[in-house]
C-alpha positions in Angstrom: 137.6 117.4 111.3 140.6 115.9 110.7 142.8 116.1 107.8 144.8 112.5 108.5 144.5 109.7 105.9 141.9 107.3 106.8 143.2 103.7 106.7 142.7 100.9 104.3 141.1 97.9 105.6 144.6 96.0 105.6 146.2 99.0 106.9 143.5 99.2 110.0 143.7 95.4 110.7 147.7 95.8 110.8 147.2 98.8 113.6 145.4 95.8 115.4 148.1 93.6 115.3 150.6 96.1 116.1 148.2 97.1 119.1 148.2 93.3 120.0 151.4 93.2 120.1 152.2 95.5 122.9 151.1 92.9 124.9 153.7 90.3 123.8 155.9 89.1 126.9 158.9 88.1 125.2 161.5 90.3 124.8 163.1 88.7 121.6 160.2 90.1 119.3 157.2 91.4 120.0 154.6 89.8 117.3 150.7 90.7 117.3 148.1 88.8 115.1 144.2 88.9 113.9 141.9 87.1 112.4 139.4 88.7 109.9 136.7 87.6 107.9 134.3 89.8 106.6 136.4 92.9 108.0 134.8 91.4 111.0 137.9 90.6 114.1 137.5 86.8 115.4 140.3 86.4 117.5 143.6 88.0 118.5 146.8 86.5 119.5 150.3 88.0 120.5 153.5 86.1 121.9 153.7 85.3 124.9 154.1 82.3 127.4 151.6 79.0 128.4 148.3 80.3 130.7 149.7 80.4 134.6 153.0 80.0 133.1 156.2 82.5 134.0 156.6 85.3 131.2 159.9 85.9 129.6 160.6 89.2 130.9 160.3 87.4 134.2 162.0 84.7 134.2 164.2 84.8 131.1 163.9 83.5 127.5 164.4 79.5 127.2 166.4 79.3 123.7 166.5 76.0 121.8 168.0 76.1 118.4 167.8 80.0 118.8 164.1 79.8 119.1 162.5 80.9 122.7 160.7 78.3 123.2 158.8 79.7 126.5 155.6 81.6 124.7 153.4 80.5 122.1 153.7 82.7 118.7 151.4 85.2 118.1 149.2 83.2 115.2 149.2 80.0 117.7 147.3 82.1 120.2 144.9 83.6 118.2 144.0 80.2 116.3 143.8 78.6 119.8 141.6 81.7 121.1 139.4 81.4 118.1 139.1 77.3 119.0 138.3 77.6 122.9 135.8 80.0 121.5 133.9 78.1 118.9 134.9 80.6 116.4 135.1 79.3 112.4 138.0 81.1 110.9 138.2 79.0 107.3 138.7 80.8 104.8 139.5 84.0 106.8 142.4 86.3 106.5 145.2 86.6 109.5 147.1 90.0 109.6 150.6 89.5 111.3 153.3 91.9 112.3 155.9 89.7 111.3 156.2 86.7 108.8 154.9 83.6 110.5 157.5 80.8 111.0 157.2 77.6 109.4 155.5 76.0 112.0 153.3 78.5 112.5 152.4 78.9 108.4 151.5 75.1 108.8 149.1 75.9 111.5 147.7 78.8 109.5 147.2 76.6 106.2 145.7 73.4 108.1 143.1 76.1 110.0 142.1 76.9 105.8 143.4 80.9 106.1 143.5 81.7 102.7 145.5 85.2 103.1 148.2 86.5 105.1 148.9 90.1 105.8 152.3 91.1 106.9 155.0 94.1 107.1 157.2 92.5 108.4 159.7 89.4 107.2 161.1 86.8 110.0 164.5 84.8 109.8 164.5 80.7 109.0 161.5 80.5 107.8 159.7 78.3 105.0 156.4 79.8 105.2 156.4 81.7 101.9 157.2 78.5 99.9 153.9 76.6 102.2 151.7 79.3 101.7 152.2 79.2 97.6 152.5 75.7 97.6 149.0 75.3 99.5 147.1 79.0 97.5 147.2 81.1 100.2 147.4 84.5 99.3 150.4 86.4 100.7 150.5 90.4 101.0 153.3 92.2 102.4 152.7 95.7 103.0 154.9 98.8 104.1 154.1 99.0 108.0 151.3 101.6 108.4 151.8 104.8 110.4 152.6 104.0 113.9 150.5 107.0 115.4 146.6 106.3 116.3 145.4 109.7 115.2 142.4 110.3 118.0 142.3 114.3 118.7 139.5 114.8 121.5 140.1 118.5 121.0 138.6 118.6 117.6 135.5 116.5 117.8 132.7 118.9 119.1 130.3 115.8 120.3 132.8 114.8 122.4 133.6 115.4 126.1 136.9 115.2 127.9 136.6 113.6 131.4 138.6 114.8 134.4 141.6 112.7 133.6 142.1 113.3 130.1 142.8 117.2 130.8 
């Protein structure tokens, strides 16, 4: 059995947000978001271009007032994913790799998110103030361990595939 520390629920969901951020397509910021209710993942998102549109990493960023407007932010993409699939997110917790921008904070508040968990700040945002005024709990944690602790060789029931040798 592994001696690694089992992550708390907050660390676990933040690590999922970190994993989602690996899909991001804007080189200015990689951000991931996970919407969770009752320890159940409702939707995920990462910052990237609109469906069917070119990605920043392919054609460059479209910067207006120091913000790339070619991409939707991770929070908006998670909210849209939930809406498209008819998922009720009211009262849920959002785990985001970075402090939401002002626009995303307003969208999360309007969607009735009750708790926001982050580990990194974002420049030029009124999110903290907006969350406070709306009664949304904001939790700032240290960045979780960036390593995935899965060691197949330690698990007697696991059989390696030819590709994992």
